[in-house]
N, C-alpha and C positions, 0 to 999 in steps of 0.2 A: 590659626594657632600662632601665638606671639613667640618671637625668638628672643632669647636672653643673651646677655654678654657672656655668661658661662658657656652656653652652647656654642657661641662663636669661638671662644677660646679652645674648647674641646675639638672643634672642627678645624682648627688651625687657620682661621680667617686672618689672624694678625701677622702671619708669616709672609713677608714680601719677597722680593728678589735680592740678589747680591747687590751690595751698595754701588759697585762700579757700573751696574746696568740701569741705574735709576733714571727716572724722568723728573727734572726739577719742578715740573708743574704739579707733581704729586706731593711736594714738600708740606703743604698745609695738613696733609692727612697722615704724615709719618711721625710716630712717637719718638723713634730713635733707631739704633741698630745694635745687633747682638751677633758676635762672630761674623761680622761683615755681611749680615743679612738685615735688611730694613724691617722694622717692626711697625705695622700699621696701628694707628690710634683707634682702638675700638670704641672709645667714647665719642668719636665722630662717626664711625661706621654705623653703629647701631641706630641712632636717630635718622641717618640718611637712608638706611635700609627700610626703616619703618615708614618714612615719608614715601618711598617708592611703593611699598605695599598699599599705602592709603590711596595712591594714585591708581594702582591696578584695581583695587576694590571699587573705586568710584567708576572706573571705565566699565568693569564687568557689570556693575549695577545698572549702567546705561546701555547694556547689550553690546559693549565695545569688544574688539578683538585684539589680543596681545600676541604678537608673533614671537615665540621662543626661539632663540638662535644659539646654537652651540655645536660646532662641527668638529672640534678637535677631539682626539680619542678619549680623553678623560671626561668629556662632557656629553658625548653623543647619546649614550643610553639613558643617562639621567634626564637630559633635556626632553627626549622623546617621551619617556615615562611620565614625567610631571606635566608636560603639556597635554598629553592624552588624558591624564587624570582630571585636569581642569577643563577639558573640552576646548583647548586652544590650539591654533595652528603652530607648526614648528618646522625648523630647518635643521637637520641633524647630520646631513651628509656633506654637502658642499654648497657654498653660496654661489649661485649663478649670477653673473653680471646682468643687470636689468631685471632682476627678480621683482623689484618694486617699480623702478622707473620705466620699465617696458612690460608692464603687467598684461597688456593685451596679447603680446606674443606668448607669455607664460600661460594665459588662459587657453590659447590654441593648443599648446603642448599638453595641457590637462585634458582637453577634449580628445586629443589623440590617444592619451592613456586610457580614457574611458571607452573609446571605440575599440581599442585593442583588446581590452578585457572583455568587452561584450562579444567580440568575435571569438576569442579563446574559450568562452563559455559554451560555444557550440563547435566542439572539435571535429565533429563528423563532416563539416563542410570544408575543412582544411587538410592539406597534405601534411605529412610529417615535417617536411622541410619548411613549409609556410608556418606551421605551428612553432617550430623551434626559433625561426627568425623573429616572429612576432612576440614570442615569449621573452626573448632577449631584449627586444626594444622596450617592452612593457616593464621589465625588471629595472632597466636603466632609468626610465622615466619615473618609476615609482620611488627609486632611491633618492632622486633629486626633488621630486614634486609631491610625493605621497603625503607629506605632512601639511601641505597647503592646498590640497585638491578641493577641500570644502571651504576654503577661506572666502571665496566669492569676489573679493576685491582687495585693495591694499588695506593693511591692518591699521588700527588706531594708535598702536604703539609697538615698539620692539623691546624685548628683554634679551640682552646679549651677555653671554659668558665670554670674557676676554675680548674687549673692544679692539685690542691690537691685532688679534688674529682675525677679527671680523671687520676690518677697516671698510671693505666694500659695502657692507650692510649699513654702517654708520653714515657713510657718504651718501648713499641712496636715500636713506631716511631723511637726512638734512635737506636734500634737494626738494623733497616733497613736503617738508614741514612736519614730518611724523616724529613725535617725541621718542627719545631713546632712554631706556633704563639700562645701565651698563655696569658690569663688574670691572673695575679698573685696578690693576695691580700696580706696584711701585715702578715698574719699568715702562708703563704706558702713559699716554697723554689723555686727560679727561676731556679734551676739546671735542665739542660736538655731542657730548653726553648731557642730557637734561636732568636725569636722576642718577647721580654718581653713587656707586657702592664701592668704596675703597676696600680692597681685600685680595686675598689669595685667589688666583684664578686657575691654579694647577691641581690642588688637592681635591680628590673626588668627594671627600666629606664636606668640604667647604662649598663645592659646586652643588651638592645635594641640598645643603642648607638654603642656599640662595633660591634654587629652582623650586624647592618645596614651599618656601615662604611665599613666592610669587603665585604658585598654583593655589595655595591655601587662600590667599587674598582674593584671587579670581572667584573661587568657589564661594567664599563668604559674600562677595558682591552679588553673585547670582542668587544665593539663598535669600538675601535681603529682598530682592525683587519678588521672588516666589512667595515669601512671607507676606509682602504687601498685597499681592494679587489675591492670595487666599483670604487675608483679612478683609479685603474689599468685597469679595464675593459673599462672605458671611454677613457683612453689614447689609448688603443689598437684600439678601434672603430675609433678614429680620424685618426690614422695611416693608417688604412685600406681604409678610405675614400680618404685620400691624394694619396694613391697608385693607387686607381681606377681612380682618376682624372688625375694623371700623365699618366696612360695607354691610356686614351682617347686622350690626347693631342699628344701622340707619334704617334697615328694612323693618 
């Protein structure tokens, strides 16, 4: 589903931070200020957002994985919901150092989580104390890794709400050459972000707009692949029928 400038206005995407907290690197994306609050130029934001959507759509069409990242309170639930809707991995609790650059260790932690859940599924074999201890460990691991347990390997791209809050994620992605799509407010630097989305990163309505837009793009990309597969199968069936008919005629 395409996003319009009116929808961005209604979601408050254009409201930046107080002018005294601004980052000069965001100057090209600022329209002006009102009551000492910077106003983001949506005429720049909208096409940049659409370009990011196009990138996600292409990635999804090629079976790529986009890791949704948003751990601050205003973003957590939204990021989790939209990532799950799109069938994409997500981090909604806390970014653990090495989550990308030390993924081998992360995979061991995911295996530990799977083993714990398997053991807890057979409670008769455990004492009450063992069950409680293991459940606590499983809950802790699930909060941190639940959203990436099916990821399999490092993602093909990151979609980040508030790049200032998620600096660790940006740094790790850059080390590995993973493209970053990032919502960048007027108080943050766009450095290290490949697909910049200039806009409000605090409003729940704005965050929902960004996350829904990226989830929609991912679903559209996957639907395109399914459509091509179905179309291809239909074509093959027709060919087979024609060959059979030709064979009968020859006899």
